[in-house]
BAFI-3210 file (N, C-alpha, C; in Angstrom, 3 decimals, decimal comma, padded with zeros to 6 digits):
// residues 265
n [1|2|3|4|5|6|7|8|9|10|11|12|13|14|15|16|17|18|19|20|21|22|23|24|25|26|27|28|29|30|31|32|33|34|35|36|37|38|39|40|41|42|43|44|45|46|47|48|49|50|51|52|53|54|55|56|57|58|59|60|61|62|63|64|65|66|67|68|69|70|71|72|73|74|75|76|77|78|79|80|81|82|83|84|85|86|87|88|89|90|91|92|93|94|95|96|97|98|99|100|101|102|103|104|105|106|107|108|109|110|111|112|113|114|115|116|117|118|119|120|121|122|123|124|125|126|127|128|129|130|131|132|133|134|135|136|137|138|139|140|141|142|143|144|145|146|147|148|149|150|151|152|153|154|155|156|157|158|159|160|161|162|163|164|165|166|167|168|169|170|171|172|173|174|175|176|177|178|179|180|181|182|183|184|185|186|187|188|189|190|191|192|193|194|195|196|197|198|199|200|201|202|203|204|205|206|207|208|209|210|211|212|213|214|215|216|217|218|219|220|221|222|223|224|225|226|227|228|229|230|231|232|233|234|235|236|237|238|239|240|241|242|243|244|245|246|247|248|249|250|251|252|253|254|255|256|257|258|259|260|261|262|263|264|265]
n.u [-015,385|-018,219|-019,345|-021,538|-020,942|-021,455|-020,936|-021,207|-023,943|-025,946|-023,885|-021,872|-018,983|-016,091|-013,606|-011,348|-008,863|-009,328|-008,695|-008,965|-010,683|-012,304|-014,043|-016,899|-018,955|-020,159|-020,476|-019,011|-016,906|-015,959|-013,442|-012,583|-009,742|-010,423|-012,055|-014,702|-017,176|-018,357|-020,746|-021,287|-022,688|-021,258|-018,048|-015,934|-012,694|-010,783|-008,404|-006,059|-002,552|-000,586|000,215|002,195|005,382|007,857|010,618|013,340|015,450|018,565|021,689|024,171|023,080|022,747|025,301|025,886|026,812|025,629|022,662|019,547|016,648|013,176|011,411|008,972|009,538|010,849|011,032|012,045|014,932|016,871|017,894|019,805|021,947|025,144|025,780|026,715|024,779|022,815|020,208|017,791|016,060|013,894|011,663|009,007|009,026|011,662|013,229|012,334|012,922|015,690|016,439|015,752|017,423|019,850|020,477|021,612|023,273|025,528|024,579|023,614|021,825|020,532|019,584|017,619|017,400|017,916|016,573|013,229|011,713|008,834|006,958|005,290|003,515|002,643|002,579|001,607|-000,548|-001,683|-000,654|-002,662|-004,927|-004,825|-005,096|-007,697|-009,246|-008,741|-009,775|-008,174|-007,833|-009,878|-010,005|-010,254|-007,562|-005,980|-004,336|-002,388|-001,301|000,093|002,411|003,923|006,946|008,288|007,794|008,997|007,317|007,927|008,166|009,855|011,488|012,787|014,386|017,360|020,892|022,711|024,495|025,706|023,490|023,790|024,718|022,484|019,220|018,971|021,523|022,892|024,793|025,168|028,238|030,294|031,889|030,554|029,753|028,749|028,525|028,925|027,515|029,677|031,618|033,056|033,538|032,272|032,196|029,189|026,677|023,879|021,339|018,641|015,656|013,522|011,454|008,834|005,672|003,920|001,036|-001,027|-002,864|-003,499|-005,689|-006,987|-005,600|-006,238|-008,220|-008,080|-007,820|-005,496|-002,277|000,946|002,667|001,115|-000,551|-003,695|-005,817|-007,640|-010,192|-010,640|-011,212|-012,942|-012,888|-011,500|-012,797|-016,138|-018,274|-016,436|-014,738|-012,388|-011,037|-009,147|-006,717|-003,654|-003,928|-006,242|-008,613|-008,195|-006,051|-006,546|-007,358|-006,211|-006,527|-008,132|-009,925|-010,666|-011,353|-014,019|-015,480|-014,563|-015,425|-018,225|-018,535|-017,577|-019,348|-021,777|-021,326|-020,995|-023,520|-025,011|-023,966|-025,083|-027,777]
n.v [-031,047|-029,921|-030,739|-031,809|-031,369|-033,145|-031,944|-029,326|-028,132|-027,185|-026,038|-025,868|-027,605|-027,002|-028,757|-027,495|-025,033|-021,435|-019,731|-017,203|-014,203|-011,930|-008,743|-008,048|-005,793|-005,166|-007,658|-010,517|-012,834|-015,989|-017,977|-021,221|-023,472|-025,845|-025,169|-024,412|-021,835|-019,379|-017,048|-014,168|-011,738|-010,936|-011,594|-013,636|-013,720|-016,058|-017,401|-016,925|-016,680|-018,575|-020,374|-019,494|-019,327|-016,940|-016,353|-014,779|-013,644|-014,332|-012,668|-014,232|-016,699|-018,536|-019,542|-020,816|-023,731|-025,153|-025,980|-024,320|-023,594|-023,184|-022,606|-023,849|-026,187|-027,691|-030,529|-032,539|-032,691|-034,640|-035,191|-033,201|-033,649|-033,092|-030,979|-027,600|-024,870|-022,057|-020,300|-018,160|-015,469|-014,134|-014,947|-016,974|-019,476|-019,645|-019,668|-022,001|-023,995|-023,646|-024,377|-027,076|-028,068|-027,476|-029,563|-031,495|-030,349|-027,661|-024,511|-021,212|-018,231|-015,786|-012,559|-009,526|-007,823|-007,730|-010,562|-010,452|-011,279|-012,866|-013,818|-016,968|-017,643|-015,357|-014,291|-016,772|-017,483|-018,514|-016,697|-016,284|-016,498|-014,139|-012,286|-012,831|-012,317|-009,685|-008,366|-007,571|-009,361|-009,062|-006,404|-003,550|-002,974|-002,980|-001,297|-000,411|-002,837|-003,790|-002,378|-003,380|-004,924|-008,159|-010,742|-013,395|-016,040|-017,463|-020,420|-021,136|-022,978|-022,164|-019,874|-020,107|-020,371|-019,904|-020,174|-017,049|-014,814|-013,324|-011,015|-009,955|-010,421|-009,474|-009,411|-011,774|-013,416|-015,940|-016,963|-018,304|-021,527|-022,827|-021,403|-018,615|-015,037|-012,600|-009,534|-008,018|-008,645|-010,955|-014,459|-017,812|-021,411|-023,017|-025,411|-025,460|-023,058|-021,950|-020,429|-018,721|-016,721|-016,074|-015,686|-014,638|-012,815|-014,293|-013,796|-014,578|-014,846|-012,491|-010,583|-008,714|-007,224|-004,773|-004,416|-005,033|-004,107|-002,811|-004,787|-006,994|-007,270|-007,293|-004,452|-003,057|-002,424|-003,451|-005,913|-005,391|-004,818|-002,317|-002,398|-002,722|-005,308|-007,246|-009,164|-009,976|-012,641|-013,960|-012,670|-011,461|-009,658|-008,453|-007,330|-007,502|-008,784|-011,520|-012,183|-013,911|-016,429|-019,467|-018,861|-016,316|-015,872|-016,422|-014,273|-012,186|-013,092|-012,977|-010,220|-009,228|-010,466|-009,305|-006,631|-006,868|-007,743|-005,459|-003,782|-004,890|-004,491]
n.w [-031,956|-030,166|-026,866|-024,211|-020,790|-017,849|-015,442|-015,962|-016,527|-019,299|-020,692|-023,523|-024,335|-026,016|-027,587|-028,706|-029,015|-029,066|-032,046|-033,102|-032,236|-033,334|-033,283|-034,893|-036,361|-033,889|-032,764|-031,282|-032,832|-032,516|-033,590|-033,809|-033,634|-034,776|-036,824|-036,421|-035,828|-033,544|-032,450|-030,416|-028,199|-026,051|-024,594|-022,639|-021,514|-020,182|-020,002|-018,646|-017,661|-017,136|-019,000|-020,626|-020,446|-019,428|-021,235|-021,743|-024,437|-024,027|-024,428|-026,391|-026,254|-028,373|-028,775|-026,461|-024,772|-022,749|-020,875|-021,099|-019,428|-018,464|-015,384|-015,628|-016,925|-015,113|-012,976|-011,066|-008,845|-009,348|-012,078|-012,314|-010,747|-009,344|-011,003|-012,006|-011,391|-012,311|-011,006|-012,109|-010,843|-008,257|-006,821|-005,305|-006,699|-007,748|-005,418|-004,089|-005,987|-006,208|-003,605|-003,565|-005,612|-004,489|-002,806|-004,359|-006,181|-007,199|-006,576|-007,578|-006,964|-009,134|-009,005|-009,385|-007,262|-003,653|-001,935|-000,877|002,089|003,458|006,177|006,322|008,297|010,133|013,514|014,271|012,639|009,405|006,515|004,597|006,144|007,629|005,544|004,670|007,000|007,585|005,502|003,438|001,431|-000,414|-000,892|-003,011|-004,347|-006,611|-008,250|-006,465|-005,588|-007,814|-007,691|-005,688|-004,540|-005,414|-003,081|-001,045|000,335|003,384|005,171|007,131|006,098|003,777|004,128|004,668|005,442|002,498|-000,590|-001,589|-003,188|-006,412|-009,045|-011,693|-012,925|-015,456|-016,386|-016,806|-018,865|-021,180|-022,293|-024,962|-024,539|-022,453|-020,175|-017,981|-017,976|-015,546|-014,161|-013,342|-015,123|-014,717|-015,415|-015,456|-015,501|-016,226|-016,019|-016,316|-016,885|-015,213|-015,652|-013,649|-013,860|-014,118|-015,902|-018,879|-019,923|-022,429|-025,096|-027,876|-029,552|-029,345|-030,673|-032,702|-031,549|-030,345|-027,657|-026,357|-025,095|-026,250|-025,380|-025,366|-023,206|-021,475|-021,679|-019,272|-016,775|-013,676|-014,785|-016,858|-020,206|-022,442|-024,801|-025,786|-024,448|-023,690|-021,298|-018,651|-016,665|-013,985|-014,031|-012,635|-009,652|-010,567|-009,520|-006,831|-004,181|-004,188|-006,744|-008,614|-007,615|-006,467|-004,468|-005,006|-007,648|-008,271|-007,261|-008,852|-011,356|-011,061|-010,756|-013,249|-015,061|-014,279|-014,965|-017,747|-018,457|-017,886|-019,815|-022,060|-021,786]
ca.u [-016,821|-018,663|-020,094|-022,063|-020,288|-022,458|-020,602|-021,511|-025,230|-026,272|-022,677|-021,196|-017,530|-015,432|-012,259|-010,392|-008,587|-009,737|-007,633|-009,180|-011,972|-012,489|-015,361|-017,391|-020,256|-020,724|-020,618|-017,768|-016,892|-014,895|-013,072|-011,785|-008,752|-011,071|-012,822|-016,050|-017,324|-019,428|-020,956|-021,838|-022,661|-020,256|-016,993|-015,126|-011,364|-010,414|-007,296|-004,967|-001,224|000,395|000,582|003,210|006,580|008,664|011,982|014,014|016,526|019,823|022,818|025,077|022,349|022,952|026,627|026,027|026,778|024,900|021,204|018,735|015,256|012,294|010,891|007,837|010,049|011,520|010,199|012,734|016,349|017,793|018,629|020,811|022,929|026,542|025,950|026,831|023,509|022,397|018,755|017,527|014,765|013,877|010,330|008,785|009,445|013,118|013,772|012,015|013,685|017,105|016,613|015,730|018,626|021,014|020,778|022,306|024,085|026,115|023,562|023,662|020,666|020,813|018,391|017,755|017,468|017,930|015,319|012,328|011,109|007,553|006,631|004,064|002,597|002,892|001,851|001,022|-001,647|-001,282|-000,785|-003,953|-005,932|-004,788|-005,644|-009,145|-009,892|-008,571|-010,438|-007,220|-007,964|-010,865|-009,973|-009,967|-006,265|-005,204|-003,286|-001,329|-000,680|001,014|003,662|004,642|008,024|008,055|008,218|009,006|006,666|008,842|007,591|010,958|012,311|013,520|015,350|018,498|022,166|022,937|025,498|025,222|022,918|024,663|024,352|021,180|018,526|019,148|022,945|023,487|024,967|025,932|029,234|030,614|030,823|029,932|029,650|027,982|029,249|028,169|027,472|030,995|032,529|033,654|032,893|032,493|031,557|027,873|026,040|022,464|020,714|017,213|014,977|012,267|011,090|007,409|004,927|003,349|-000,298|-001,034|-004,215|-003,309|-006,974|-007,485|-004,574|-006,831|-009,428|-007,898|-007,856|-004,188|-001,264|002,057|003,285|000,127|-001,297|-005,050|-006,113|-008,943|-010,388|-011,309|-011,642|-013,771|-012,001|-011,802|-013,683|-017,430|-018,647|-015,322|-014,290|-011,291|-011,043|-007,953|-005,492|-003,050|-004,354|-007,269|-009,395|-007,728|-004,929|-006,941|-007,956|-005,639|-006,609|-009,439|-010,839|-011,025|-011,762|-015,478|-015,968|-014,266|-016,301|-019,565|-018,450|-017,438|-020,595|-022,797|-021,017|-021,260|-024,988|-025,473|-023,603|-025,962|-029,187]
ca.v [-031,120|-029,505|-031,747|-031,371|-031,935|-033,281|-031,034|-027,968|-028,205|-026,067|-025,463|-026,624|-027,597|-027,194|-029,285|-026,849|-023,666|-020,344|-019,229|-015,766|-013,737|-010,526|-008,139|-007,614|-005,123|-005,251|-009,054|-011,277|-014,052|-016,857|-018,986|-022,261|-024,103|-026,942|-024,663|-023,956|-020,442|-019,054|-015,611|-013,787|-010,301|-010,717|-012,603|-013,696|-014,296|-016,608|-018,337|-016,651|-016,484|-019,567|-021,254|-018,854|-018,987|-015,811|-016,808|-013,745|-014,082|-013,898|-012,511|-015,366|-017,962|-019,465|-020,162|-021,477|-025,180|-025,780|-026,100|-023,221|-024,005|-022,390|-023,329|-024,671|-027,477|-028,378|-031,507|-033,056|-032,309|-035,743|-035,096|-032,141|-034,014|-032,842|-029,878|-026,197|-024,328|-020,710|-020,115|-016,740|-015,048|-013,925|-015,212|-018,244|-020,633|-019,724|-020,051|-023,397|-024,838|-023,573|-025,158|-028,497|-028,381|-027,339|-030,833|-032,408|-029,600|-026,390|-023,588|-019,793|-017,438|-014,504|-011,742|-008,091|-007,112|-008,676|-011,302|-009,956|-012,411|-012,628|-015,046|-017,651|-017,711|-014,281|-014,413|-018,104|-017,726|-018,503|-015,396|-016,188|-016,252|-012,701|-011,572|-013,005|-011,735|-008,227|-007,807|-007,226|-010,343|-008,620|-004,943|-003,116|-002,293|-003,521|-000,373|-000,399|-004,155|-003,949|-001,678|-004,072|-005,806|-009,582|-011,253|-014,850|-016,526|-018,420|-021,202|-021,571|-023,949|-021,597|-018,844|-020,744|-019,944|-020,492|-019,434|-015,683|-014,450|-012,362|-010,661|-009,384|-011,276|-008,931|-009,351|-013,104|-013,663|-017,153|-016,854|-019,617|-022,434|-023,550|-020,637|-017,384|-013,820|-011,821|-008,092|-007,420|-009,080|-012,262|-015,589|-019,128|-022,533|-023,346|-026,463|-025,176|-021,805|-022,194|-019,147|-018,764|-015,302|-015,874|-015,940|-013,453|-013,056|-014,665|-013,780|-014,428|-014,763|-011,119|-009,709|-007,636|-006,740|-003,412|-004,374|-005,419|-003,070|-003,180|-006,016|-008,070|-007,345|-006,737|-003,125|-003,263|-001,868|-004,469|-007,029|-004,921|-004,337|-001,026|-002,698|-003,187|-006,711|-008,143|-009,183|-010,882|-013,247|-014,739|-011,888|-011,147|-008,386|-007,879|-006,435|-007,621|-009,692|-012,910|-012,319|-015,021|-017,621|-020,113|-018,244|-014,972|-015,768|-016,428|-012,910|-011,405|-013,552|-012,418|-008,786|-008,995|-010,857|-008,292|-005,447|-007,178|-007,763|-004,061|-003,226|-005,438|-004,133]
ca.w [-031,753|-028,843|-026,139|-022,922|-019,618|-016,791|-014,349|-016,421|-017,231|-020,173|-021,271|-024,570|-024,163|-027,303|-027,352|-029,595|-028,555|-029,945|-032,901|-033,262|-031,731|-033,707|-033,063|-036,198|-036,306|-032,546|-032,336|-031,206|-033,644|-032,018|-034,581|-033,164|-034,503|-035,483|-037,960|-036,062|-035,443|-032,604|-032,316|-029,116|-027,922|-025,010|-024,574|-021,430|-021,732|-018,872|-020,233|-017,721|-018,262|-016,712|-020,100|-021,466|-019,668|-019,891|-021,484|-022,527|-025,329|-023,435|-025,358|-026,416|-026,048|-029,479|-028,668|-025,161|-024,912|-021,652|-021,001|-020,588|-019,343|-017,613|-014,220|-016,056|-017,397|-013,997|-012,282|-009,888|-008,869|-009,642|-013,355|-012,261|-009,721|-009,641|-011,940|-011,583|-011,886|-011,955|-011,027|-012,312|-010,315|-006,813|-006,297|-004,604|-007,494|-007,850|-004,111|-003,808|-006,910|-005,817|-002,382|-003,936|-006,378|-003,620|-002,142|-005,269|-007,137|-006,765|-007,092|-007,270|-007,374|-009,783|-008,797|-009,638|-005,981|-002,535|-001,760|000,158|002,780|004,111|006,922|005,911|009,444|011,109|014,778|014,419|011,704|008,015|005,868|003,921|007,199|007,898|004,391|004,659|008,177|007,605|004,337|002,394|000,357|-001,400|-001,014|-004,389|-004,290|-007,725|-008,710|-005,463|-005,524|-008,928|-007,396|-004,633|-004,985|-005,203|-001,781|-000,929|001,560|004,006|006,265|007,972|005,370|002,644|004,506|005,324|004,842|001,187|-001,343|-001,781|-004,470|-007,064|-010,400|-012,005|-013,879|-016,789|-016,719|-016,838|-020,287|-021,491|-023,358|-025,506|-024,908|-021,350|-018,947|-017,954|-017,621|-014,576|-014,410|-013,097|-016,166|-014,429|-016,094|-014,853|-016,177|-015,682|-016,817|-016,577|-016,460|-015,044|-015,531|-012,893|-013,863|-014,308|-017,128|-019,484|-020,484|-023,842|-025,666|-029,326|-030,245|-029,223|-031,237|-033,501|-030,874|-029,877|-026,197|-025,836|-025,263|-027,124|-024,858|-025,411|-021,952|-021,584|-021,158|-018,631|-015,448|-012,848|-015,622|-017,960|-021,256|-023,058|-025,923|-025,242|-024,567|-023,404|-019,909|-018,306|-015,328|-013,697|-014,144|-011,348|-009,058|-011,446|-008,653|-005,457|-003,964|-004,439|-008,076|-009,375|-006,773|-006,496|-003,519|-005,435|-009,045|-008,387|-007,037|-010,051|-012,438|-010,825|-011,021|-014,684|-015,712|-013,985|-015,765|-019,145|-018,621|-017,921|-021,115|-023,100|-021,539]
c.u [-017,156|-019,456|-020,572|-021,352|-021,309|-022,195|-020,922|-022,814|-025,496|-025,087|-022,125|-019,687|-016,894|-013,986|-011,260|-010,129|-009,059|-008,539|-007,739|-010,559|-012,134|-013,901|-015,814|-018,806|-020,948|-020,914|-019,259|-017,904|-015,695|-014,652|-012,131|-010,813|-009,345|-011,933|-014,202|-016,024|-018,511|-019,547|-021,622|-021,768|-021,609|-019,272|-016,221|-013,802|-010,833|-009,238|-006,081|-003,630|-000,192|000,803|001,699|004,410|007,338|010,111|012,677|015,163|017,851|020,900|023,759|024,391|022,643|024,285|026,808|025,870|026,054|023,406|020,535|017,285|014,496|011,809|009,719|008,274|010,735|010,547|010,857|014,220|017,296|018,535|019,757|021,919|024,348|026,799|026,221|025,660|023,336|020,881|018,485|016,133|014,808|012,516|010,234|009,305|010,958|013,749|013,541|012,797|015,160|017,374|016,623|017,019|019,874|021,403|021,610|023,278|024,653|025,299|023,831|022,379|021,138|019,534|018,673|017,943|017,550|016,563|014,506|011,574|009,821|007,176|005,308|003,035|002,932|001,990|001,070|-000,134|-001,126|-001,544|-002,151|-005,096|-005,983|-005,393|-007,160|-009,815|-009,700|-009,275|-009,495|-007,318|-008,863|-010,878|-009,581|-008,680|-005,376|-004,083|-002,106|-000,575|000,344|002,369|004,490|005,789|007,675|008,594|008,105|008,374|007,499|008,170|008,660|011,901|013,235|014,613|016,468|019,781|022,385|023,999|024,920|024,632|023,803|024,094|022,994|020,530|018,684|020,598|023,630|023,586|025,749|026,946|029,473|031,795|030,022|029,699|028,740|028,910|028,366|028,283|028,838|032,042|033,191|032,850|033,176|031,717|030,248|027,211|024,622|022,088|019,213|016,521|013,632|011,763|009,672|006,888|004,415|001,958|-000,190|-002,476|-004,099|-004,615|-007,587|-006,532|-005,169|-008,063|-009,321|-007,881|-006,551|-003,198|-000,112|002,759|002,313|-000,670|-002,680|-005,131|-007,528|-009,009|-011,248|-011,882|-012,518|-012,876|-012,429|-012,707|-014,998|-017,643|-017,547|-014,894|-013,185|-011,497|-009,747|-006,655|-004,964|-003,456|-005,410|-008,168|-008,839|-006,560|-005,281|-007,478|-007,447|-005,612|-008,009|-010,425|-011,281|-011,609|-013,282|-016,062|-015,738|-015,183|-017,703|-019,591|-018,429|-018,727|-021,691|-022,580|-021,320|-022,763|-025,536|-025,135|-024,575|-027,412|-029,533]
c.v [-030,700|-030,632|-031,162|-032,108|-031,967|-032,352|-029,587|-027,979|-026,954|-025,436|-026,404|-026,478|-027,931|-027,604|-028,769|-025,447|-022,632|-019,844|-017,722|-015,415|-012,258|-010,049|-007,521|-007,073|-005,333|-006,650|-009,735|-012,562|-014,891|-017,959|-019,983|-022,880|-025,268|-026,489|-024,131|-022,480|-020,290|-017,536|-015,321|-012,273|-009,954|-011,886|-012,498|-014,393|-014,758|-017,578|-018,058|-016,479|-017,531|-020,529|-020,702|-018,444|-017,817|-016,273|-015,757|-014,310|-013,537|-013,732|-013,707|-016,702|-018,989|-020,201|-020,974|-022,981|-025,897|-025,812|-024,877|-023,683|-023,091|-023,256|-024,224|-026,053|-028,282|-029,330|-031,967|-032,707|-033,394|-035,611|-034,072|-032,447|-033,766|-031,669|-028,551|-025,460|-022,886|-020,647|-018,615|-016,400|-014,935|-014,123|-016,574|-019,441|-020,763|-020,169|-021,522|-024,346|-024,837|-024,398|-026,650|-028,897|-028,341|-028,615|-031,763|-031,690|-028,339|-025,274|-022,156|-019,140|-016,149|-013,676|-010,270|-007,306|-008,143|-009,329|-010,690|-011,112|-011,978|-013,896|-015,645|-017,677|-016,602|-014,429|-015,719|-018,425|-017,643|-017,135|-015,224|-015,999|-014,766|-011,902|-011,648|-012,259|-010,229|-007,555|-007,438|-008,162|-009,839|-007,111|-004,543|-002,291|-002,668|-002,597|-000,343|-001,714|-004,361|-003,301|-002,383|-004,906|-007,263|-009,997|-012,768|-015,244|-017,661|-019,099|-021,703|-022,520|-023,277|-020,617|-019,450|-020,197|-020,665|-019,665|-018,072|-015,494|-013,380|-012,007|-010,000|-010,268|-010,760|-008,962|-010,698|-013,496|-014,950|-016,893|-018,225|-020,201|-022,960|-022,706|-019,440|-016,233|-013,011|-010,327|-007,437|-007,865|-010,418|-013,375|-016,869|-020,185|-022,874|-024,363|-026,096|-023,799|-022,045|-020,861|-019,321|-017,335|-015,080|-016,164|-014,608|-013,769|-013,384|-014,761|-013,605|-014,297|-013,361|-010,097|-008,510|-007,012|-005,284|-003,286|-004,814|-004,287|-003,600|-004,458|-007,188|-008,227|-006,725|-005,336|-003,188|-002,478|-002,836|-005,602|-006,636|-004,272|-002,970|-001,186|-003,238|-004,686|-007,700|-008,023|-010,199|-011,414|-014,037|-013,994|-011,541|-009,743|-007,676|-006,902|-006,412|-008,591|-011,125|-013,157|-013,530|-016,307|-018,204|-019,450|-016,845|-014,873|-015,759|-015,038|-012,033|-011,794|-012,973|-010,924|-008,507|-009,350|-009,825|-007,039|-005,684|-007,223|-006,348|-003,410|-003,664|-005,010|-002,769]
c.w [-030,325|-028,191|-024,821|-021,805|-018,488|-015,623|-014,691|-017,208|-018,051|-020,866|-022,333|-024,390|-025,498|-027,067|-028,374|-029,073|-029,570|-030,733|-033,080|-032,731|-032,062|-033,369|-034,377|-036,070|-034,964|-032,014|-032,331|-032,014|-033,197|-033,029|-033,917|-034,161|-035,281|-036,642|-037,615|-035,677|-034,502|-032,543|-030,976|-028,964|-026,886|-024,993|-023,267|-021,765|-020,387|-018,985|-019,369|-018,422|-017,853|-017,826|-020,962|-020,627|-020,294|-020,007|-022,348|-023,347|-024,805|-024,497|-025,259|-026,280|-027,134|-029,374|-027,390|-025,319|-023,798|-021,923|-020,388|-020,577|-018,398|-016,455|-014,588|-016,517|-016,295|-013,299|-010,976|-009,980|-009,365|-010,983|-013,338|-011,249|-010,201|-010,567|-011,237|-012,226|-011,420|-012,101|-011,072|-011,798|-008,803|-006,195|-005,636|-005,392|-007,529|-006,539|-003,831|-004,708|-006,535|-004,566|-002,674|-004,652|-005,505|-002,899|-003,030|-006,204|-006,490|-007,401|-006,653|-007,768|-008,025|-009,718|-009,095|-008,351|-004,859|-002,345|-000,625|000,787|003,479|004,870|006,466|007,034|010,459|012,323|014,878|013,492|010,274|007,394|005,209|004,929|007,505|006,754|004,365|005,806|008,300|006,430|003,205|001,193|-000,765|-001,585|-002,437|-004,466|-005,464|-008,171|-007,747|-005,440|-006,638|-008,646|-006,330|-005,201|-004,681|-003,841|-001,769|000,401|002,146|005,192|007,232|007,276|004,364|003,064|005,342|004,723|003,520|000,475|-001,721|-003,166|-005,100|-008,426|-010,495|-013,038|-015,302|-017,252|-016,605|-018,300|-020,505|-022,606|-023,970|-024,730|-023,705|-020,106|-019,042|-017,582|-016,690|-014,886|-014,216|-014,111|-015,920|-015,101|-015,333|-015,620|-015,466|-016,602|-017,239|-016,071|-016,414|-014,753|-014,836|-012,734|-014,349|-015,701|-017,670|-020,012|-021,970|-024,321|-027,178|-030,091|-030,167|-029,855|-031,964|-032,846|-030,432|-028,367|-025,555|-026,060|-026,121|-026,675|-024,846|-024,138|-022,118|-020,990|-020,594|-017,336|-014,658|-013,680|-016,789|-019,000|-021,764|-024,271|-025,374|-025,445|-024,270|-021,951|-019,702|-016,888|-015,171|-013,854|-012,757|-010,895|-009,923|-010,704|-007,237|-005,384|-004,380|-005,845|-008,853|-008,559|-006,854|-005,546|-003,957|-006,823|-009,194|-008,183|-008,260|-011,204|-012,291|-011,140|-012,522|-015,414|-015,489|-014,825|-017,245|-019,416|-018,723|-019,258|-022,216|-022,948|-022,110]
res [x|x|x|x|x|x|x|x|x|x|x|x|x|x|x|x|x|x|x|x|x|x|x|x|x|x|x|x|x|x|x|x|x|x|x|x|x|x|x|x|x|x|x|x|x|x|x|x|x|x|x|x|x|x|x|x|x|x|x|x|x|x|x|x|x|x|x|x|x|x|x|x|x|x|x|x|x|x|x|x|x|x|x|x|x|x|x|x|x|x|x|x|x|x|x|x|x|x|x|x|x|x|x|x|x|x|x|x|x|x|x|x|x|x|x|x|x|x|x|x|x|x|x|x|x|x|x|x|x|x|x|x|x|x|x|x|x|x|x|x|x|x|x|x|x|x|x|x|x|x|x|x|x|x|x|x|x|x|x|x|x|x|x|x|x|x|x|x|x|x|x|x|x|x|x|x|x|x|x|x|x|x|x|x|x|x|x|x|x|x|x|x|x|x|x|x|x|x|x|x|x|x|x|x|x|x|x|x|x|x|x|x|x|x|x|x|x|x|x|x|x|x|x|x|x|x|x|x|x|x|x|x|x|x|x|x|x|x|x|x|x|x|x|x|x|x|x|x|x|x|x|x|x|x|x|x|x|x|x|x|x|x|x|x|x]
***
């Protein structure tokens, strides 16, 4: 059932996720899992992608006797005390989790390339201060930003001597029954493989809309879909570096809404 939220005057809040949102005769029909339907001339997809962890199907996974989990399932290091762990990934989450686990377990990072480090406070100012004051935070550089390699923001805590990273995120294969095989063919016993390799966009309600590519990613330009009357907000580098942050999403939302209004006029 839809209800009104005092913090959102004039907005009906439906406590059921959208099951499908096809476009029929120029109108979007949103069908909720609770059975209700809503129609609209324009639709905003703002569900983001942090709800869908990327967990590739590693060869030999079915025979592996250890534990495989995603960073989304990690909470604290204590349950892993004394274990041999491989953390897969070379981004901020993998580095921070590996550092925490390293205090209680034997940990190795498996990455596709050497870790790229970026100081959190260059010249004494927070990185986000520089982005805001140079205008890079809002610069329309989305196409260029997608080509940048992943960098780890370091505040002086993470870049410490640690067991050498090795292997490749695509070449860590769990053999039977308790270990992993590295790219060079060597094997070792490992209790847990923790995958910290990000998330993937998930818009199952738009499957038949014609606006998703073969991998399920939205096809858009600055948040405006290729299908009329549809906009996205909250995608990484949608328009700028800050598109997927609280300080940037409002600008993108205003831009997309303005464009959708023009389409309807």
